[in-house]
C-alpha positions as CSV (number, residue, x, y, z in Angstrom):
1,M,-6.6,-9.6,8.6
2,E,-9.0,-6.8,9.1
3,Y,-11.0,-5.1,6.4
4,R,-13.7,-2.6,5.7
5,K,-16.1,-2.3,2.7
6,F,-16.8,1.0,1.0
7,D,-19.3,0.6,-1.8
8,N,-17.7,-2.2,-3.9
9,T,-14.2,-1.6,-2.6
10,Y,-12.5,-3.5,0.3
11,F,-9.6,-2.0,2.2
12,L,-7.6,-4.8,3.9
13,R,-4.9,-4.7,6.5
14,I,-3.0,-8.0,6.4
15,Q,-1.2,-8.5,9.7
16,R,2.3,-9.7,10.5
17,G,2.8,-13.4,10.0
18,E,-0.3,-13.7,7.7
19,E,0.0,-15.1,4.2
20,I,-1.3,-12.7,1.5
21,L,-3.1,-15.2,-0.8
22,A,-4.7,-17.0,2.1
23,S,-6.0,-13.7,3.5
24,L,-7.4,-12.7,0.1
25,A,-9.0,-16.1,-0.3
26,A,-10.7,-15.8,3.1
27,L,-12.1,-12.3,2.2
28,C,-13.4,-13.5,-1.2
29,E,-15.0,-16.6,0.3
30,T,-16.6,-14.6,3.2
31,E,-17.9,-11.8,1.0
32,Q,-18.6,-14.0,-2.0
33,I,-16.4,-12.1,-4.4
34,T,-16.0,-13.8,-7.8
35,L,-14.4,-11.0,-9.8
36,G,-12.2,-8.0,-9.1
37,T,-8.9,-6.2,-9.2
38,I,-6.3,-6.0,-6.4
39,T,-3.5,-3.7,-5.6
40,G,-1.2,-3.7,-2.5
41,I,1.8,-2.4,-0.7
42,G,3.5,-3.2,2.6
43,A,6.4,-5.4,3.7
44,V,7.2,-9.1,3.5
45,G,9.8,-11.2,5.3
46,E,9.3,-14.2,3.0
47,V,8.1,-14.2,-0.6
48,T,8.1,-16.7,-3.4
49,L,8.0,-15.2,-6.9
50,G,7.9,-17.0,-10.2
51,V,8.2,-16.8,-13.9
52,F,6.6,-19.1,-16.4
53,D,9.1,-21.1,-18.4
54,R,7.7,-21.3,-21.9
55,Q,9.9,-24.3,-22.9
56,Q,9.0,-26.5,-19.9
57,F,5.4,-25.2,-19.4
58,A,6.1,-24.8,-15.7
59,Y,6.7,-22.0,-13.2
60,Q,10.2,-21.5,-12.0
61,S,10.1,-20.0,-8.5
62,Q,12.5,-18.4,-6.1
63,T,12.0,-17.8,-2.4
64,Y,13.5,-14.7,-0.8
65,T,13.7,-14.0,2.9
66,G,14.7,-10.8,4.6
67,D,13.4,-7.2,4.9
68,F,11.5,-6.3,1.7
69,E,9.1,-3.5,0.9
70,I,6.3,-4.4,-1.5
71,A,6.9,-1.8,-4.2
72,S,3.9,-3.0,-6.2
73,C,1.4,-5.8,-6.1
74,T,-1.3,-5.9,-8.7
75,G,-3.6,-8.4,-10.4
76,T,-7.0,-10.0,-10.7
77,V,-9.4,-12.2,-8.8
78,T,-11.5,-14.6,-10.8
79,T,-12.7,-18.1,-10.1
80,M,-11.6,-21.6,-11.1
81,E,-13.7,-24.7,-10.2
82,G,-15.8,-22.5,-7.8
83,K,-12.9,-21.2,-5.8
84,P,-11.2,-17.8,-5.8
85,Y,-8.3,-17.7,-8.3
86,F,-5.7,-15.0,-7.9
87,H,-3.3,-13.8,-10.6
88,L,-1.0,-11.4,-8.9
89,H,2.4,-10.0,-9.8
90,M,4.6,-8.4,-7.2
91,V,7.8,-6.4,-7.0
92,V,9.7,-6.3,-3.7
93,G,12.9,-4.5,-2.9
94,N,15.4,-3.5,-0.3
95,P,17.2,-0.3,-1.3
96,T,19.8,-0.6,1.5
97,L,20.9,-3.9,-0.2
98,D,20.4,-2.6,-3.7
99,V,18.1,-5.5,-4.6
100,C,14.8,-5.8,-6.3
101,H,12.8,-8.9,-7.3
102,G,9.6,-9.3,-9.3
103,G,7.3,-11.9,-10.7
104,H,4.2,-14.0,-10.2
105,L,3.2,-14.1,-6.5
106,N,3.2,-17.7,-5.3
107,R,3.4,-16.9,-1.6
108,G,4.0,-13.9,0.6
109,V,4.2,-13.6,4.4
110,I,3.7,-10.2,5.8
111,S,6.5,-9.0,8.1
112,L,5.1,-5.7,9.3
113,T,1.8,-4.8,7.6
114,G,0.1,-5.2,4.3
115,E,-2.3,-2.7,2.8
116,F,-4.4,-4.1,0.0
117,V,-7.4,-2.7,-1.9
118,L,-9.7,-5.1,-3.7
119,T,-12.3,-3.7,-6.0
120,A,-15.2,-6.2,-6.5
121,L,-16.9,-6.2,-9.8
122,S,-20.3,-7.7,-10.7
123,G,-20.1,-10.8,-12.9
124,R,-17.9,-13.8,-13.1
125,V,-14.8,-14.8,-15.2
126,E,-13.7,-18.4,-14.9
127,R,-10.3,-19.8,-15.5
128,K,-9.6,-22.7,-17.8
129,Y,-6.4,-24.5,-18.4
130,S,-5.0,-24.0,-22.0
131,P,-2.8,-26.9,-23.1
132,E,-1.4,-24.7,-25.9
133,V,-0.2,-22.0,-23.6
134,G,0.2,-24.0,-20.4
135,L,-1.6,-21.5,-18.2
136,N,-5.1,-21.0,-16.7
137,L,-6.6,-18.4,-19.0
138,F,-9.7,-16.2,-18.7
139,E,-12.9,-18.1,-19.8
140,F,-15.8,-15.7,-20.2
141,V,-19.1,-17.1,-19.0
142,D,-22.6,-15.7,-19.3
């Protein structure tokens, strides 16, 4: 991964074979980013996307392999137990195969290149598990 900072915005190029969430975590740890928004495009060769099953209180995930364009990746960076916490949703597709998949990003390996923009914000928002919802929700701290 390579990146450059412009004011409070980071432009990242995630390289072939690198995993998206691991690359974002490395950036956040290096630059001490605790709050921000993320967008991205590029191409993945392997991606695991999920949807939360409200009945079972668990993510149901599916892994896809092949040639996929990242049509959209968007979400937030917060912290949980002092570590970067990412909540990203991604849509990938291959128009030559007439397929499109979307959901919560669990894992994504770049196949060609990934172009991501992280806008860092001042402040901190923690995550806390909600047993009523079954998810790690925003917890606003002073």
